[in-house]
All heavy atoms as an XYZ file, in Angstrom:
819
protein
N     172.431    183.239    125.110
C     170.988    183.145    124.996
C     170.437    184.294    124.151
O     169.534    184.100    123.360
C     170.369    183.166    126.400
C     168.882    183.043    126.408
S     168.465    181.386    126.861
C     166.737    181.425    126.919
N     171.001    185.480    124.285
C     170.516    186.614    123.516
C     170.766    186.413    122.026
O     169.911    186.745    121.197
C     171.168    187.904    123.989
C     170.644    189.096    123.222
C     170.729    190.364    124.011
O     170.990    190.352    125.193
N     170.495    191.472    123.348
N     171.915    185.863    121.662
C     172.227    185.609    120.251
C     171.241    184.608    119.670
O     170.787    184.759    118.533
C     173.654    185.101    120.102
N     170.884    183.595    120.447
C     169.923    182.595    119.986
C     168.561    183.228    119.719
O     167.917    182.940    118.706
C     169.775    181.484    121.026
C     171.055    180.737    121.293
C     171.033    180.031    122.643
O     169.956    179.896    123.242
O     172.117    179.611    123.080
N     168.143    184.095    120.621
C     166.843    184.750    120.458
C     166.863    185.706    119.268
O     165.871    185.825    118.550
C     166.440    185.458    121.747
C     166.180    184.470    122.881
S     165.467    185.197    124.337
C     163.856    185.610    123.758
N     167.988    186.370    119.054
C     168.117    187.260    117.899
C     168.007    186.448    116.602
O     167.311    186.850    115.666
C     169.449    188.008    117.935
C     169.627    188.933    116.752
C     171.017    189.552    116.697
O     171.928    189.138    117.406
N     171.179    190.528    115.828
N     168.659    185.294    116.573
C     168.599    184.436    115.387
C     167.178    183.943    115.155
O     166.677    183.957    114.027
C     169.592    183.267    115.513
C     171.019    183.802    115.417
C     169.330    182.198    114.457
C     172.088    182.800    115.756
N     166.521    183.518    116.216
C     165.134    183.057    116.076
C     164.245    184.186    115.549
O     163.395    183.964    114.687
C     164.613    182.540    117.412
C     165.201    181.204    117.799
C     164.654    180.678    119.113
O     163.532    181.063    119.509
O     165.357    179.864    119.742
N     164.448    185.393    116.050
C     163.673    186.536    115.580
C     163.928    186.834    114.108
O     162.996    187.112    113.348
N     165.196    186.760    113.703
C     165.536    186.994    112.296
C     164.957    185.902    111.398
O     164.442    186.185    110.313
C     167.054    187.066    112.128
C     167.710    188.332    112.666
C     169.231    188.164    112.737
C     167.341    189.526    111.797
N     165.013    184.659    111.875
C     164.457    183.561    111.082
C     162.935    183.685    110.964
O     162.362    183.386    109.910
C     164.866    182.216    111.671
C     166.355    181.952    111.529
S     166.852    180.421    112.305
C     166.987    179.383    110.864
N     162.302    184.137    112.011
C     160.852    184.357    111.963
C     160.523    185.509    111.012
O     159.577    185.423    110.231
C     160.297    184.646    113.361
C     158.806    184.822    113.394
C     158.027    183.603    112.905
O     158.462    182.471    113.148
O     156.973    183.807    112.272
N     161.311    186.565    111.053
C     161.098    187.696    110.139
C     161.296    187.249    108.691
O     160.550    187.665    107.798
C     162.052    188.844    110.488
N     162.274    186.393    108.455
C     162.500    185.876    107.113
C     161.309    185.027    106.659
O     160.878    185.116    105.511
C     163.793    185.054    107.056
C     165.038    185.891    107.202
S     166.539    184.923    107.159
C     166.899    185.007    105.412
N     160.796    184.220    107.558
C     159.632    183.386    107.231
C     158.438    184.261    106.858
O     157.759    183.999    105.858
C     159.298    182.479    108.413
C     158.173    181.538    108.152
N     158.254    180.508    107.241
C     156.931    181.476    108.666
C     157.115    179.852    107.221
N     156.290    180.424    108.068
N     158.201    185.306    107.624
C     157.091    186.210    107.320
C     157.310    186.922    105.982
O     156.368    187.125    105.220
C     156.902    187.230    108.452
C     156.424    186.612    109.754
C     155.135    185.819    109.593
O     154.195    186.267    108.941
N     155.093    184.632    110.183
N     158.556    187.280    105.695
C     158.860    187.936    104.416
C     158.613    186.986    103.251
O     158.086    187.386    102.211
C     160.306    188.431    104.411
N     158.969    185.722    103.429
C     158.724    184.726    102.378
C     157.226    184.579    102.150
O     156.757    184.590    101.011
C     159.356    183.368    102.742
C     160.874    183.465    102.734
C     158.879    182.272    101.788
C     161.575    182.277    103.374
N     156.462    184.458    103.230
C     155.010    184.284    103.114
C     154.347    185.493    102.467
O     153.358    185.348    101.751
C     154.389    184.030    104.488
C     154.778    182.719    105.170
C     154.110    182.617    106.534
C     154.451    181.507    104.311
N     154.890    186.674    102.702
C     154.317    187.909    102.151
C     154.916    188.268    100.788
O     154.565    189.304    100.217
C     154.539    189.055    103.131
N     155.813    187.427    100.286
C     156.510    187.693     99.025
C     157.258    189.030     99.084
O     157.368    189.742     98.100
C     155.561    187.645     97.833
N     157.780    189.350    100.251
C     158.549    190.581    100.456
C     160.030    190.251    100.266
O     160.811    190.218    101.214
C     158.270    191.129    101.864
C     158.957    192.444    102.124
O     159.547    193.026    101.184
O     158.912    192.907    103.283
N     160.404    189.985     99.024
C     161.754    189.533     98.726
C     162.830    190.580     98.999
O     163.939    190.206     99.405
C     161.819    188.991     97.299
C     160.802    187.892     97.082
C     159.812    188.006     96.118
C     160.802    186.752     97.880
C     158.854    187.002     95.949
C     159.855    185.754     97.718
C     158.889    185.884     96.750
O     157.953    184.906     96.584
N     162.556    191.883     98.833
C     163.587    192.861     99.203
C     163.981    192.780    100.688
O     165.143    192.955    101.031
C     162.947    194.208     98.873
C     161.974    193.894     97.780
C     161.439    192.529     98.131
N     163.015    192.470    101.549
C     163.336    192.332    102.976
C     164.287    191.180    103.226
O     165.131    191.240    104.119
C     162.065    192.129    103.798
O     161.320    193.315    103.850
N     164.148    190.117    102.448
C     165.057    188.976    102.610
C     166.500    189.398    102.356
O     167.408    188.917    103.026
C     164.662    187.838    101.672
C     163.352    187.137    101.987
C     163.022    186.130    100.895
C     163.397    186.466    103.337
N     166.682    190.273    101.392
C     168.022    190.765    101.094
C     168.636    191.539    102.246
O     169.858    191.544    102.414
N     167.795    192.181    103.044
C     168.293    192.927    104.209
C     168.485    192.015    105.418
O     169.379    192.235    106.230
C     167.332    194.063    104.579
C     167.144    195.063    103.479
N     168.145    195.916    103.058
C     166.078    195.344    102.712
C     167.702    196.667    102.071
N     166.444    196.341    101.830
N     167.619    191.013    105.544
C     167.674    190.126    106.711
C     168.819    189.118    106.621
O     169.391    188.729    107.641
C     166.342    189.387    106.871
C     165.155    190.246    107.271
C     163.849    189.481    107.094
C     165.313    190.726    108.709
N     169.133    188.690    105.420
C     170.146    187.644    105.248
C     171.516    188.022    105.828
O     172.102    187.232    106.575
C     170.256    187.276    103.771
O     171.166    186.233    103.602
N     172.051    189.209    105.551
C     173.345    189.552    106.152
C     173.268    189.657    107.678
O     174.229    189.322    108.372
C     173.701    190.912    105.544
C     172.797    191.105    104.385
C     171.618    190.217    104.600
N     172.131    190.109    108.183
C     171.958    190.187    109.639
C     171.984    188.794    110.257
O     172.594    188.584    111.308
C     170.641    190.882    109.981
C     170.585    192.339    109.594
C     169.206    192.937    109.871
O     168.538    192.578    110.833
N     168.786    193.842    109.011
N     171.323    187.849    109.583
C     171.309    186.471    110.090
C     172.714    185.878    110.028
O     173.145    185.211    110.985
C     170.323    185.619    109.285
C     170.216    184.157    109.699
C     169.747    184.031    111.151
C     169.273    183.409    108.772
N     173.425    186.126    108.941
C     174.800    185.622    108.829
C     175.666    186.133    109.978
O     176.418    185.371    110.592
C     175.424    186.044    107.494
C     174.819    185.308    106.312
O     174.149    184.274    106.516
O     175.012    185.788    105.172
N     175.553    187.419    110.276
C     176.353    188.009    111.355
C     175.961    187.427    112.708
O     176.824    187.133    113.539
C     176.187    189.524    111.361
N     174.671    187.246    112.916
C     174.205    186.687    114.191
C     174.663    185.242    114.351
O     175.022    184.818    115.463
C     172.683    186.777    114.284
N     174.669    184.492    113.276
C     175.127    183.099    113.352
C     176.615    183.026    113.689
O     177.047    182.148    114.445
C     174.850    182.376    112.036
C     173.387    182.036    111.772
C     173.200    181.575    110.328
C     172.880    180.990    112.750
N     177.395    183.963    113.155
C     178.826    183.980    113.471
C     179.081    184.343    114.929
O     180.106    183.950    115.498
C     179.556    184.957    112.550
C     179.670    184.523    111.087
C     180.253    185.650    110.242
C     180.504    183.261    110.965
N     178.145    185.064    115.537
C     178.312    185.489    116.926
C     177.815    184.457    117.935
O     177.950    184.665    119.146
C     177.567    186.805    117.161
N     177.275    183.353    117.456
C     176.770    182.325    118.375
C     177.911    181.739    119.196
O     178.972    181.416    118.647
C     176.104    181.193    117.599
C     174.633    181.289    117.334
C     174.167    180.125    116.476
C     173.824    181.355    118.596
N     177.678    181.563    120.490
C     178.704    180.901    121.307
C     178.794    179.421    120.930
O     177.805    178.806    120.552
C     178.204    181.087    122.739
C     176.746    181.322    122.618
C     176.514    181.949    121.271
N     179.981    178.882    121.010
C     180.202    177.472    120.679
C     180.652    176.736    121.926
O     181.365    177.293    122.731
C     181.249    177.343    119.576
C     180.865    177.995    118.274
C     179.674    177.341    117.600
O     179.493    176.138    117.703
N     178.864    178.126    116.927
N     180.299    175.523    122.124
C     179.349    174.715    121.361
C     177.918    175.038    121.788
O     177.675    175.502    122.909
C     179.715    173.286    121.726
C     180.229    173.376    123.117
C     180.909    174.730    123.212
N     176.989    174.772    120.910
C     175.577    174.986    121.211
C     175.003    173.756    121.890
O     175.396    172.631    121.587
C     174.780    175.257    119.936
C     174.975    176.605    119.287
C     174.211    176.653    117.978
C     174.499    177.713    120.196
N     174.065    173.987    122.767
C     173.375    172.867    123.403
C     172.425    172.240    122.389
O     171.887    172.924    121.505
C     172.620    173.344    124.629
C     173.544    173.854    125.719
C     172.786    174.270    126.933
C     173.767    174.767    127.989
N     173.092    175.224    129.194
N     172.221    170.957    122.518
C     171.403    170.200    121.556
C     169.994    170.772    121.379
O     169.536    170.896    120.240
C     171.342    168.732    121.965
N     169.271    171.140    122.446
C     167.920    171.673    122.239
C     167.910    172.981    121.436
O     167.033    173.201    120.611
C     167.383    171.910    123.654
C     168.225    171.069    124.543
C     169.558    170.957    123.872
N     168.896    173.824    121.661
C     168.993    175.092    120.932
C     169.281    174.809    119.466
O     168.639    175.372    118.569
C     170.093    175.997    121.537
C     170.327    177.221    120.678
C     169.737    176.381    122.964
N     170.218    173.930    119.220
C     170.582    173.575    117.855
C     169.394    172.961    117.113
O     169.129    173.301    115.961
C     171.759    172.600    117.875
C     172.416    172.292    116.549
C     172.921    173.556    115.881
C     173.561    171.311    116.749
N     168.654    172.111    117.779
C     167.481    171.481    117.176
C     166.412    172.519    116.837
O     165.818    172.473    115.752
C     166.915    170.413    118.115
C     165.747    169.596    117.588
C     166.137    168.827    116.342
C     165.251    168.646    118.655
N     166.194    173.461    117.748
C     165.199    174.513    117.513
C     165.585    175.376    116.308
O     164.757    175.656    115.436
C     165.042    175.364    118.777
C     163.839    176.258    118.775
C     163.569    176.900    120.128
N     164.662    177.740    120.578
C     165.421    177.500    121.655
N     165.192    176.458    122.419
N     166.397    178.323    121.988
N     166.847    175.754    116.223
C     167.314    176.561    115.094
C     167.255    175.764    113.782
O     166.913    176.304    112.738
C     168.725    177.073    115.351
C     168.888    178.062    116.508
C     170.352    178.442    116.688
C     168.024    179.289    116.318
N     167.562    174.475    113.871
C     167.503    173.632    112.684
C     166.071    173.525    112.168
O     165.834    173.589    110.958
C     168.048    172.244    112.996
C     168.049    171.325    111.792
C     168.609    169.948    112.118
O     168.991    169.657    113.247
N     168.665    169.097    111.119
N     165.111    173.384    113.059
C     163.705    173.303    112.650
C     163.251    174.597    111.975
O     162.539    174.570    110.967
C     162.820    172.991    113.850
C     162.908    171.555    114.284
C     161.937    171.260    115.393
N     162.100    169.885    115.840
C     161.868    169.473    117.064
N     161.440    170.318    117.995
N     162.031    168.208    117.386
N     163.664    175.734    112.525
C     163.317    177.013    111.906
C     163.951    177.146    110.521
O     163.309    177.607    109.569
C     163.761    178.180    112.802
C     162.973    178.378    114.088
C     163.639    179.442    114.962
C     161.534    178.744    113.791
N     165.197    176.719    110.406
C     165.884    176.789    109.117
C     165.207    175.872    108.098
O     165.024    176.255    106.935
C     167.360    176.411    109.285
N     164.815    174.684    108.513
C     164.131    173.760    107.604
C     162.774    174.312    107.178
O     162.401    174.212    106.005
C     163.971    172.394    108.264
C     165.283    171.633    108.377
C     165.186    170.385    109.232
O     164.134    170.139    109.871
O     166.188    169.636    109.267
N     162.047    174.918    108.113
C     160.755    175.527    107.776
C     160.946    176.635    106.751
O     160.209    176.717    105.768
C     160.105    176.092    109.048
C     158.801    176.831    108.758
C     158.369    177.697    109.893
N     159.312    178.799    110.071
C     159.171    179.742    110.981
N     158.151    179.723    111.806
N     160.053    180.707    111.094
N     161.952    177.479    106.967
C     162.214    178.570    106.036
C     162.637    178.041    104.670
O     162.233    178.583    103.637
C     163.272    179.527    106.593
C     162.718    180.392    107.704
O     161.553    180.298    108.067
N     163.561    181.234    108.256
N     163.433    176.981    104.663
C     163.868    176.404    103.391
C     162.675    175.843    102.619
O     162.576    176.035    101.401
C     164.913    175.317    103.634
N     161.771    175.164    103.308
C     160.576    174.635    102.646
C     159.699    175.766    102.114
O     159.170    175.676    101.001
C     159.776    173.758    103.610
C     160.370    172.384    103.901
C     159.589    171.700    105.032
C     160.367    171.522    102.658
N     159.545    176.808    102.900
C     158.737    177.953    102.471
C     159.369    178.639    101.268
O     158.664    179.006    100.314
C     158.576    178.955    103.613
O     157.866    178.381    104.677
N     160.679    178.811    101.295
C     161.371    179.448    100.174
C     161.273    178.587     98.916
O     161.075    179.104     97.814
C     162.836    179.710    100.533
N     161.377    177.286     99.086
C     161.255    176.378     97.947
C     159.854    176.449     97.340
O     159.701    176.489     96.114
C     161.564    174.947     98.393
O     161.409    174.049     97.335
N     158.835    176.485     98.184
C     157.457    176.598     97.698
C     157.235    177.937     96.999
O     156.567    178.002     95.961
C     156.474    176.424     98.855
N     157.816    178.999     97.549
C     157.680    180.319     96.921
C     158.353    180.329     95.555
O     157.809    180.862     94.585
C     158.280    181.400     97.823
N     159.529    179.721     95.460
C     160.234    179.658     94.176
C     159.424    178.854     93.159
O     159.336    179.232     91.989
C     161.618    179.035     94.366
N     158.821    177.776     93.614
C     157.977    176.971     92.723
C     156.798    177.801     92.218
O     156.441    177.743     91.038
C     157.478    175.733     93.461
C     156.670    174.790     92.625
C     156.263    173.558     93.412
C     155.397    172.637     92.582
N     154.968    171.462     93.346
N     156.207    178.596     93.085
C     155.102    179.463     92.694
C     155.530    180.528     91.698
O     154.810    180.823     90.745
N     156.701    181.089     91.910
C     157.212    182.104     90.982
C     157.464    181.473     89.613
O     157.102    182.046     88.580
C     158.497    182.769     91.537
C     159.197    183.604     90.481
C     158.157    183.622     92.756
N     158.063    180.282     89.598
C     158.300    179.600     88.320
C     156.980    179.290     87.614
O     156.862    179.438     86.394
C     159.101    178.312     88.531
C     160.575    178.559     88.801
C     161.382    177.285     88.761
N     160.992    176.309     89.770
C     161.445    176.264     91.012
N     162.330    177.158     91.415
N     161.033    175.344     91.851
N     155.956    178.876     88.368
C     154.644    178.599     87.775
C     154.029    179.869     87.205
O     153.420    179.847     86.125
C     153.717    177.981     88.810
N     154.188    180.977     87.902
C     153.651    182.253     87.409
C     154.362    182.682     86.131
O     153.724    183.168     85.191
C     153.782    183.333     88.484
N     155.667    182.504     86.083
C     156.423    182.842     84.876
C     155.962    181.985     83.711
O     155.747    182.479     82.596
C     157.939    182.680     85.121
C     158.441    183.769     86.070
C     158.728    182.704     83.806
C     159.845    183.546     86.591
N     155.777    180.690     83.951
C     155.306    179.795     82.902
C     153.921    180.209     82.423
O     153.638    180.226     81.226
C     155.292    178.342     83.392
C     154.829    177.352     82.353
C     155.717    177.336     81.112
O     156.930    177.460     81.192
N     155.104    177.203     79.951
N     153.053    180.567     83.347
C     151.698    180.974     82.969
C     151.730    182.255     82.137
O     150.973    182.395     81.171
C     150.832    181.166     84.221
C     149.421    181.552     83.906
C     148.686    180.451     83.155
N     147.352    180.905     82.818
C     146.753    180.682     81.676
N     147.325    179.934     80.755
N     145.557    181.154     81.442
N     152.600    183.186     82.493
C     152.718    184.417     81.709
C     153.192    184.111     80.288
O     152.717    184.715     79.332
C     153.676    185.400     82.389
C     153.130    185.986     83.683
S     151.588    186.879     83.458
C     152.101    188.177     82.376
N     154.109    183.160     80.137
C     154.548    182.756     78.803
C     153.378    182.194     78.009
O     153.210    182.502     76.828
C     155.657    181.706     78.902
C     156.993    182.235     79.339
C     158.001    181.097     79.412
C     159.329    181.568     79.957
N     160.284    180.445     80.099
N     152.578    181.366     78.664
C     151.425    180.774     77.986
C     150.423    181.838     77.567
O     149.889    181.797     76.455
C     150.746    179.752     78.901
C     151.575    178.509     79.149
C     151.009    177.630     80.243
O     149.972    177.975     80.852
O     151.613    176.573     80.509
N     150.170    182.799     78.433
C     149.229    183.876     78.118
C     149.744    184.683     76.931
O     148.978    185.034     76.025
C     148.986    184.778     79.350
C     148.279    186.056     78.985
C     148.202    184.006     80.415
N     151.042    184.966     76.903
C     151.618    185.707     75.774
C     151.487    184.918     74.476
O     151.190    185.479     73.422
C     153.084    186.034     76.050
C     153.263    187.167     77.013
C     154.723    187.612     77.070
N     154.909    188.412     78.252
C     155.671    188.083     79.285
N     156.357    186.967     79.273
N     155.778    188.875     80.333
N     151.708    183.613     74.545
C     151.575    182.785     73.344
C     150.137    182.784     72.845
O     149.892    182.905     71.643
C     152.026    181.355     73.625
C     153.517    181.187     73.715
C     153.910    179.757     74.022
O     153.114    178.980     74.537
N     155.141    179.411     73.722
N     149.195    182.647     73.745
C     147.789    182.644     73.368
C     147.412    183.993     72.765
O     146.743    184.061     71.738
C     146.898    182.294     74.573
C     147.109    180.832     74.970
C     145.426    182.563     74.274
C     146.495    180.453     76.305
N     147.867    185.070     73.383
C     147.546    186.409     72.895
C     148.136    186.663     71.509
O     147.554    187.392     70.710
C     148.049    187.465     73.875
N     149.262    186.046     71.221
C     149.881    186.254     69.910
C     149.351    185.273     68.868
O     149.750    185.347     67.709
C     151.399    186.128     70.023
O     151.757    184.786     70.294
N     148.465    184.383     69.278
C     147.877    183.438     68.341
C     148.801    182.291     67.978
O     148.572    181.605     66.989
N     149.825    182.050     68.748
C     150.802    181.017     68.425
C     150.520    179.685     69.097
O     151.300    178.762     68.977
C     152.208    181.497     68.813
C     152.685    182.665     67.991
S     154.311    183.233     68.494
C     155.296    181.771     68.330
N     149.430    179.549     69.809
C     149.163    178.324     70.542
C     148.515    177.299     69.621
O     147.545    177.598     68.944
C     148.255    178.614     71.745
C     148.034    177.421     72.642
S     149.538    176.708     73.330
C     150.147    178.040     74.315
N     149.063    176.109     69.579
C     148.483    175.023     68.797
C     148.229    173.840     69.721
O     148.759    173.777     70.833
C     149.432    174.592     67.659
O     150.655    174.147     68.230
C     149.685    175.736     66.687
N     147.434    172.918     69.232
C     147.080    171.749     70.022
C     147.344    170.496     69.199
O     147.200    170.488     67.982
C     145.600    171.818     70.430
C     145.338    172.977     71.358
C     145.063    174.248     70.865
C     145.404    172.814     72.728
C     144.858    175.321     71.710
C     145.190    173.877     73.584
C     144.914    175.129     73.080
O     144.712    176.182     73.907
N     147.717    169.426     69.891
C     147.977    168.180     69.182
C     146.691    167.377     69.009
O     145.606    167.834     69.369
C     149.058    167.369     69.913
C     148.638    166.905     71.305
O     147.429    166.953     71.627
O     149.526    166.471     72.061
N     146.826    166.174     68.473
C     145.651    165.347     68.180
C     144.901    164.903     69.441
O     143.748    164.491     69.364
C     146.057    164.116     67.348
C     146.994    163.153     68.047
C     148.476    163.523     67.927
O     148.808    164.535     67.301
O     149.296    162.783     68.488
N     145.535    165.022     70.610
C     144.897    164.654     71.872
C     144.298    165.845     72.597
O     143.830    165.719     73.714
C     145.911    163.954     72.790
C     146.427    162.674     72.187
O     145.668    161.922     71.587
N     147.721    162.431     72.318
N     144.352    167.005     71.962
C     143.811    168.204     72.588
C     144.754    168.851     73.585
O     144.371    169.752     74.312
N     146.007    168.417     73.621
C     147.013    168.991     74.500
C     147.735    170.112     73.778
O     147.915    170.055     72.557
C     148.022    167.922     74.942
C     147.397    166.755     75.671
C     146.761    167.169     76.981
O     147.359    167.904     77.759
N     145.543    166.709     77.228
N     148.143    171.112     74.540
C     148.902    172.198     73.918
C     150.190    171.646     73.334
O     150.902    170.897     73.988
C     149.243    173.266     74.952
C     148.083    174.146     75.264
C     148.516    175.296     76.136
N     147.432    175.521     77.077
C     147.572    175.811     78.340
N     148.757    175.967     78.840
N     146.534    175.978     79.108
N     150.478    172.029     72.124
C     151.703    171.589     71.464
C     152.759    172.665     71.609
O     152.453    173.858     71.664
C     151.426    171.320     69.985
N     153.995    172.244     71.668
C     155.110    173.188     71.754
C     155.222    173.939     70.436
O     154.892    173.404     69.384
C     156.404    172.439     72.046
N     155.706    175.181     70.474
C     155.862    175.945     69.235
C     156.710    175.219     68.199
O     156.493    175.351     67.020
C     156.533    177.239     69.681
C     156.169    177.383     71.119
C     156.044    175.974     71.643
N     157.658    174.396     68.619
C     158.490    173.639     67.691
C     157.672    172.679     66.845
O     157.981    172.415     65.694
N     156.594    172.133     67.397
C     155.734    171.221     66.662
C     155.037    171.918     65.512
O     154.804    171.338     64.462
N     154.714    173.175     65.675
C     154.048    173.949     64.632
C     154.979    174.121     63.436
O     154.551    174.029     62.299
C     153.630    175.305     65.186
C     152.831    176.134     64.192
C     152.403    177.445     64.808
O     152.852    177.808     65.889
N     151.543    178.156     64.139
N     156.247    174.347     63.683
C     157.203    174.523     62.600
C     157.331    173.257     61.764
O     157.381    173.302     60.561
C     158.567    174.936     63.135
C     158.663    176.435     63.342
C     159.998    176.761     63.863
N     159.791    176.767     65.302
C     160.689    176.987     66.211
N     161.922    177.196     65.870
N     160.414    177.011     67.463
N     157.377    172.102     62.406
C     157.523    170.878     61.643
C     156.288    170.610     60.801
O     156.378    170.090     59.694
C     157.823    169.695     62.574
O     156.733    169.465     63.437
N     155.115    170.988     61.302
C     153.893    170.820     60.530
C     153.929    171.714     59.294
O     153.623    171.265     58.189
C     152.672    171.169     61.378
C     151.318    171.122     60.682
C     151.038    169.712     60.209
C     150.224    171.586     61.634
N     154.329    172.960     59.436
C     154.368    173.869     58.296
C     155.422    173.437     57.282
O     155.280    173.664     56.103
C     154.596    175.306     58.742
O     155.860    175.416     59.345
N     156.455    172.783     57.741
C     157.497    172.310     56.824
C     156.983    171.144     55.984
O     157.352    170.985     54.838
C     158.742    171.893     57.599
C     159.498    173.068     58.172
C     160.637    172.624     59.081
O     160.773    171.443     59.373
N     161.435    173.571     59.534
N     156.098    170.345     56.560
C     155.555    169.216     55.817
C     154.578    169.674     54.742
O     154.411    169.033     53.732
C     154.843    168.255     56.767
C     155.804    167.486     57.650
C     155.103    166.387     58.353
N     153.939    166.918     59.071
C     153.186    166.207     59.876
N     153.425    164.931     60.057
N     152.149    166.740     60.485
N     153.897    170.770     54.970
C     152.935    171.267     53.995
C     153.689    171.859     52.851
O     153.466    171.920     51.762
C     151.999    172.305     54.615
C     151.087    171.766     55.708
C     150.324    172.924     56.337
C     150.131    170.731     55.172
């Protein structure tokens, strides 16, 4: 029972770290969680296993959403850099065109 509670506490701490974007803490918590999982008595009762599975799924969804946000931020920074350098062009529909499209236009001229 103590190992289960330790795992739940670590999973909750990981969830809070994900929500706070405290990624260095995840690096410290992950080995602790791995060790605690190895120390779990076998076999686990179904309710305990279900509870741990739900926490793991919640953390996975949160981590996936955080990764999506980081990728969106990286993309936005690229766009801001392109705009700042004056390299942003737009197509005939008013949509941003890829830098490759600009090269083909200059080649035609």
